[in-house]
C-alpha positions as CSV (number, residue, x, y, z in Angstrom):
1,M,-89.4,72.8,-9.4
2,N,-90.8,74.6,-6.3
3,I,-88.5,72.4,-4.1
4,I,-85.5,73.2,-6.3
5,Q,-86.3,76.9,-6.3
6,R,-86.5,77.1,-2.5
7,L,-83.1,75.2,-2.0
8,P,-81.0,78.5,-2.5
9,I,-83.2,80.4,0.1
10,V,-83.0,77.6,2.6
11,F,-79.3,77.2,2.1
12,T,-78.8,81.2,2.3
13,T,-80.7,81.0,5.4
14,L,-78.6,78.3,7.0
15,L,-75.5,80.3,6.2
16,V,-76.7,83.5,7.6
17,C,-77.8,81.4,10.7
18,C,-74.3,79.8,10.9
19,F,-72.5,83.0,10.4
20,G,-74.7,84.6,12.9
21,C,-73.9,81.7,15.3
22,N,-70.1,82.2,14.8
23,R,-70.3,86.0,15.4
24,S,-72.4,85.5,18.4
25,Q,-69.9,83.1,19.8
26,Q,-66.9,85.2,18.9
27,H,-68.6,88.2,20.6
28,K,-69.3,85.9,23.6
29,E,-65.6,85.0,23.8
30,E,-64.5,88.7,23.8
31,I,-66.9,89.5,26.4
32,V,-65.5,86.5,28.4
33,L,-62.1,87.8,28.0
34,E,-62.9,91.4,29.2
35,N,-65.0,90.4,32.1
36,K,-62.9,88.0,33.9
37,T,-64.3,86.5,37.2
38,F,-60.9,85.9,38.5
39,C,-60.0,87.8,41.8
40,L,-57.0,88.0,43.7
41,N,-57.1,86.4,47.0
42,Q,-55.4,87.8,50.0
43,Q,-52.8,85.2,49.9
44,L,-51.8,85.8,46.5
45,K,-52.1,89.5,46.8
46,K,-49.5,89.6,49.7
47,S,-46.8,88.1,47.2
48,T,-47.9,90.1,44.3
49,N,-46.2,93.3,43.6
50,I,-48.2,96.1,41.8
51,I,-46.2,99.0,40.4
52,E,-47.1,102.2,38.6
53,A,-46.1,102.7,34.9
54,T,-45.9,106.3,33.5
55,V,-45.2,107.7,30.1
56,R,-41.4,108.5,30.1
57,P,-39.0,109.8,27.6
58,I,-37.7,107.0,25.3
59,V,-34.2,106.3,26.5
60,E,-31.6,104.1,24.5
61,Q,-28.8,102.5,26.5
62,L,-25.3,101.4,25.7
63,T,-23.9,98.5,27.5
64,L,-20.2,98.1,27.9
65,S,-17.9,95.5,29.3
66,G,-15.7,96.0,32.2
67,K,-14.2,94.5,35.4
68,I,-14.2,95.1,39.2
69,E,-10.7,96.2,40.3
70,Y,-9.2,97.0,43.6
71,N,-9.1,100.8,44.5
72,E,-5.3,101.6,43.8
73,N,-5.4,104.6,46.0
74,D,-6.5,102.2,49.1
75,L,-3.9,99.2,48.2
76,V,-1.2,98.6,50.6
77,T,1.4,96.6,49.4
78,F,4.1,95.1,51.9
79,R,8.0,94.6,51.2
80,S,10.3,93.4,53.9
81,L,13.1,95.9,54.7
82,L,15.2,93.1,56.3
83,L,16.8,89.8,55.0
84,G,15.5,86.7,56.9
85,V,13.6,83.3,57.1
86,V,9.9,83.1,57.6
87,E,9.3,81.3,60.8
88,R,5.4,81.4,60.9
89,V,2.7,82.8,58.7
90,N,-0.7,83.6,60.4
91,F,-2.9,84.3,57.4
92,E,-4.1,83.1,54.1
93,L,-5.2,84.7,50.9
94,G,-8.7,86.3,51.3
95,D,-8.5,86.7,55.1
96,Q,-9.8,89.7,56.6
97,V,-7.2,91.3,59.1
98,K,-7.1,94.2,61.7
99,K,-4.6,96.8,61.9
100,G,-1.8,95.7,64.2
101,Q,-2.6,92.1,63.8
102,V,0.6,89.8,63.8
103,L,0.6,88.4,60.2
104,A,4.1,86.6,60.2
105,I,7.3,86.3,62.3
106,I,10.7,86.4,60.7
107,K,14.0,85.3,61.8
108,S,16.8,87.6,60.9
109,T,20.5,88.1,61.5
110,E,20.1,91.8,61.1
111,I,17.8,91.9,64.1
112,Q,20.3,89.7,66.1
113,S,23.0,92.4,65.2
114,L,20.7,95.2,66.4
115,F,20.0,93.4,69.6
116,Q,23.9,92.9,70.1
117,Q,24.5,96.5,69.4
118,Q,21.8,97.4,71.8
119,K,23.5,95.5,74.5
120,A,26.9,96.9,73.9
121,Q,25.6,100.5,73.8
122,Q,23.8,99.9,77.2
123,N,27.1,98.4,78.6
124,Q,28.9,101.3,77.3
125,I,26.5,103.8,78.9
126,S,26.9,102.1,82.2
127,L,30.6,102.4,82.1
128,L,30.5,106.1,81.0
129,E,28.1,107.0,83.8
130,K,30.4,105.4,86.5
131,L,33.4,107.1,84.6
132,L,31.5,110.5,84.8
133,L,30.9,110.2,88.6
134,T,34.5,109.5,88.9
135,K,35.6,112.4,86.9
136,Q,33.3,114.6,88.7
137,D,34.9,113.7,91.9
138,L,38.4,114.4,90.6
139,L,37.3,117.9,89.2
140,N,35.9,118.6,92.7
141,D,39.2,117.7,94.2
142,G,40.9,119.7,91.6
143,M,42.8,116.8,90.1
144,I,41.5,117.3,86.5
145,S,40.3,120.1,84.2
146,E,36.9,121.0,83.1
147,P,37.5,119.9,79.5
148,E,38.2,116.3,80.7
149,L,34.9,116.2,82.3
150,L,32.9,117.6,79.2
151,Q,34.6,115.1,77.0
152,V,33.3,112.1,79.1
153,K,29.7,114.0,79.1
154,H,29.9,114.3,75.3
155,E,31.0,110.6,74.8
156,L,28.0,109.5,77.0
157,E,25.7,111.7,75.2
158,S,26.7,110.2,71.8
159,V,26.3,106.7,73.0
160,R,22.7,107.4,74.3
161,I,21.7,108.8,70.9
162,E,23.2,105.7,69.1
163,L,21.3,103.5,71.7
164,N,18.0,105.7,70.9
165,R,18.5,105.1,67.2
166,I,18.9,101.3,67.7
167,N,15.8,101.1,69.9
168,Q,13.8,103.0,67.4
169,S,15.0,100.6,64.7
170,L,13.9,97.6,66.9
171,E,10.6,99.2,67.5
172,L,10.2,99.9,63.8
173,Y,10.8,96.3,62.8
174,H,8.7,95.1,65.6
175,A,11.6,93.1,67.0
176,V,10.5,90.5,69.7
177,G,13.8,89.1,70.9
178,N,15.5,86.0,69.9
179,G,16.6,87.5,66.7
180,T,12.9,87.6,65.2
181,F,10.6,90.4,64.3
182,Q,7.0,90.6,63.6
183,I,5.1,91.6,60.4
184,L,2.0,93.6,61.5
185,A,-1.1,94.3,59.5
186,P,-0.7,98.0,58.5
187,K,-4.3,98.7,58.1
188,N,-7.7,96.9,58.3
189,G,-8.6,95.1,55.2
190,F,-8.5,91.8,53.2
191,I,-5.5,89.9,52.0
192,I,-5.8,90.2,48.4
193,Q,-2.2,89.1,47.5
194,K,0.0,86.6,49.2
195,D,3.6,85.5,48.4
196,I,4.9,84.4,51.8
197,S,5.2,80.9,53.3
198,Q,7.0,79.0,56.2
199,G,10.6,78.5,55.6
200,Q,10.8,81.0,52.8
201,I,14.0,83.1,52.4
202,I,13.4,86.8,52.3
203,T,15.8,88.8,50.2
204,H,16.1,92.4,48.9
205,D,14.8,91.1,45.4
206,S,12.0,89.4,46.9
207,D,8.3,90.1,45.5
208,P,6.1,92.0,47.8
209,L,5.0,89.6,50.5
210,F,1.3,90.6,50.6
211,S,-1.1,93.4,49.7
212,I,-4.1,94.7,51.8
213,S,-7.2,96.5,50.6
214,N,-10.3,97.1,52.7
215,L,-12.7,96.6,49.7
216,N,-15.1,99.2,51.0
217,E,-14.8,101.0,47.7
218,V,-13.9,99.5,44.6
219,W,-13.1,100.6,41.0
220,V,-15.0,99.4,37.8
221,M,-12.9,99.7,34.8
222,L,-14.9,100.1,31.5
223,N,-13.6,99.0,28.1
224,V,-14.5,101.9,25.6
225,Y,-14.2,101.1,21.9
226,A,-13.5,103.9,19.7
227,S,-17.1,103.7,18.2
228,N,-18.6,104.4,21.5
229,L,-16.3,107.3,22.6
230,R,-18.9,110.0,21.6
231,Y,-21.4,108.5,24.1
232,I,-19.0,108.4,27.3
233,H,-18.3,111.7,29.3
234,T,-17.1,112.3,32.9
235,G,-19.9,112.6,35.1
236,D,-22.2,110.3,33.3
237,Q,-24.4,108.5,35.5
238,V,-24.2,104.7,35.0
239,K,-25.5,101.3,36.2
240,V,-23.3,98.4,37.0
241,R,-24.3,94.7,37.2
242,T,-22.0,91.8,37.9
243,I,-22.3,88.1,36.4
244,A,-22.2,86.8,40.1
245,Y,-25.3,89.0,41.3
246,P,-27.2,89.9,38.0
247,D,-30.3,91.2,39.9
248,Q,-28.4,93.6,41.9
249,V,-27.7,96.8,40.1
250,Y,-25.2,99.4,41.4
251,T,-25.5,103.1,40.5
252,G,-22.4,105.3,40.0
253,T,-20.7,108.1,37.9
254,I,-17.9,108.0,35.5
255,D,-15.1,109.8,37.5
256,K,-12.1,109.4,35.0
257,I,-11.4,108.8,31.5
258,Y,-7.9,107.6,30.5
259,N,-7.3,109.3,27.3
260,V,-4.8,106.7,26.1
261,F,-5.9,103.5,24.0
262,D,-4.7,100.3,25.6
263,A,-2.2,98.7,23.1
264,K,-3.2,95.1,23.9
265,E,-7.0,95.4,24.2
266,H,-7.5,98.3,21.7
267,V,-9.9,100.1,24.1
268,M,-9.7,103.3,26.2
269,K,-10.4,102.7,29.9
270,A,-13.0,104.7,31.9
271,R,-13.4,104.5,35.8
272,V,-16.3,104.3,38.1
273,V,-15.9,104.3,41.9
274,L,-18.5,102.2,43.7
275,Q,-19.1,101.8,47.3
276,N,-19.2,98.0,48.3
277,Q,-20.9,98.0,51.6
278,N,-22.1,94.3,51.2
279,L,-18.6,93.1,49.8
280,N,-20.4,91.5,46.7
281,L,-18.3,93.7,44.4
282,M,-15.3,91.3,44.2
283,P,-12.2,92.3,42.2
284,G,-12.0,90.2,39.3
285,L,-15.5,90.1,38.5
286,S,-16.8,90.9,35.1
287,A,-19.4,93.4,35.0
288,D,-21.9,95.1,32.4
289,I,-22.0,98.9,32.6
290,I,-25.1,100.5,31.3
291,I,-25.2,104.0,30.3
292,D,-28.1,106.1,29.0
293,K,-27.6,107.6,25.6
294,K,-29.2,110.9,24.8
295,S,-32.3,110.5,22.6
296,T,-34.8,112.5,20.8
297,S,-37.3,109.7,20.1
298,G,-40.2,111.2,22.2
299,S,-42.2,109.5,24.9
300,A,-44.1,106.4,25.5
301,L,-45.5,104.2,28.2
302,A,-42.5,102.7,30.0
303,V,-43.4,99.1,31.1
304,P,-40.7,97.4,33.4
305,N,-39.2,94.4,31.5
306,N,-40.3,92.2,34.4
307,S,-44.1,93.1,33.9
308,L,-44.4,91.8,30.2
309,L,-45.5,88.7,29.3
310,F,-45.1,86.6,26.1
311,S,-47.7,84.2,25.1
312,N,-48.5,82.8,21.5
313,N,-46.2,85.1,19.7
314,E,-47.9,88.2,21.5
315,N,-46.9,90.5,24.2
316,Y,-49.0,91.2,27.1
317,M,-49.1,93.4,30.2
318,L,-51.6,93.0,33.1
319,I,-53.4,96.1,34.1
320,Y,-54.6,96.1,37.5
321,H,-58.0,98.0,38.0
322,S,-59.0,96.1,41.2
323,D,-58.6,92.8,42.8
324,C,-61.6,91.4,40.4
325,N,-60.7,93.6,37.4
326,I,-57.3,92.8,35.9
327,E,-56.9,93.3,32.2
328,A,-54.6,91.3,30.0
329,K,-53.7,93.7,27.3
330,K,-51.9,93.0,24.3
331,V,-49.2,95.6,23.6
332,D,-47.1,96.5,20.5
333,I,-43.3,97.2,21.4
334,F,-41.9,100.5,20.3
335,S,-38.4,100.4,21.8
336,S,-36.6,98.7,24.9
337,N,-33.5,99.1,27.0
338,E,-32.1,97.1,30.0
339,E,-35.0,98.3,32.3
340,Y,-38.0,99.3,30.3
341,T,-39.9,98.3,27.2
342,Y,-41.8,101.2,25.5
343,V,-45.1,100.3,24.1
344,S,-47.3,101.9,21.6
345,G,-50.7,103.6,22.4
346,E,-52.3,106.5,24.2
347,Y,-52.2,106.6,27.9
348,P,-53.5,109.6,29.5
349,G,-52.1,109.0,32.8
350,P,-50.2,106.4,35.1
351,I,-51.5,102.9,35.0
352,K,-51.0,100.0,37.6
353,L,-49.3,96.8,36.4
354,I,-48.8,93.4,38.0
355,N,-45.0,93.0,38.3
356,S,-44.8,89.7,40.1
357,N,-46.8,86.6,39.7
358,A,-47.9,88.0,36.4
359,L,-47.4,84.7,34.6
360,L,-49.8,82.9,37.2
361,I,-52.4,85.5,37.1
362,F,-52.2,85.5,33.2
363,E,-52.9,81.8,33.2
364,Q,-55.9,82.1,35.7
365,L,-57.3,84.9,33.4
366,R,-56.9,82.8,30.4
367,D,-58.6,79.7,31.9
368,Q,-61.7,81.7,33.0
């Protein structure tokens, strides 16, 4: 009987001890998580980017689709003023050309005719100059009147004017003899359109032979649907990111809104002008255009998206206190956009975050 009465006491004691053991073990694990022995070595630290995160106003963003296009104000389209047959082409689509570079040579009967007229006028001038000398001698001898001499002078002047006109035309067409003329690059740039090949017959109805743009400045044309019109204004700052280079973000300003809806696409177009110094903004590329919307949602700690980690259905950020004190802090997401994730909580001032090698460091912390 005494043994039976003591059993509950013993069992209760065992439960208390076991519960105490579990709590002690749990507390021990928490202490281990908070007091990591992992330290950043010098080699890892060199490749680790540590940034400062601050409390910022919460900004919602709108992402619109668009396309890189040529700057139409910088586009030069060439049409031939003369008929002819293409003898040689010295460029291909996409080639970079310099102003004055010979792009093609054209055989033309019109150029042949101009050379013939030039020769005829030169011969006529030679004859009239000789005639003028003769008339001057006759006038000196009193054998002719002054008007007869003036008539030859006027005729010579007219022929010289006509020869000058012909020479200017040959210079304008860059004629080089043998009935051919050259097509020269009108400016520095890239061949962005080409419709000329050897043996091609050029007529007055022919399409433009080529187009040149320097691509130093391009247009980004936005597609704005009716539901987004209230967020788009001239002068708005935007960020542009292309599919080809998603990590490269270009900053620009909306400088024009075309107040007419496109009948085919059912969108209104807006334009952003961007400098294209590295020539990565190639016309035809699709692009995402990110616009900040005005928001009254307050402020929160803005964590760059690259600084967030996701593990076991939880979000973490790595707070850097020192090389041997890096805290893996679980966060609750309040809002996010293309650049930042806004997290809940009170943060009195800026904090330092691990922005690269975060996953590697997180694994090291977890394995301690």
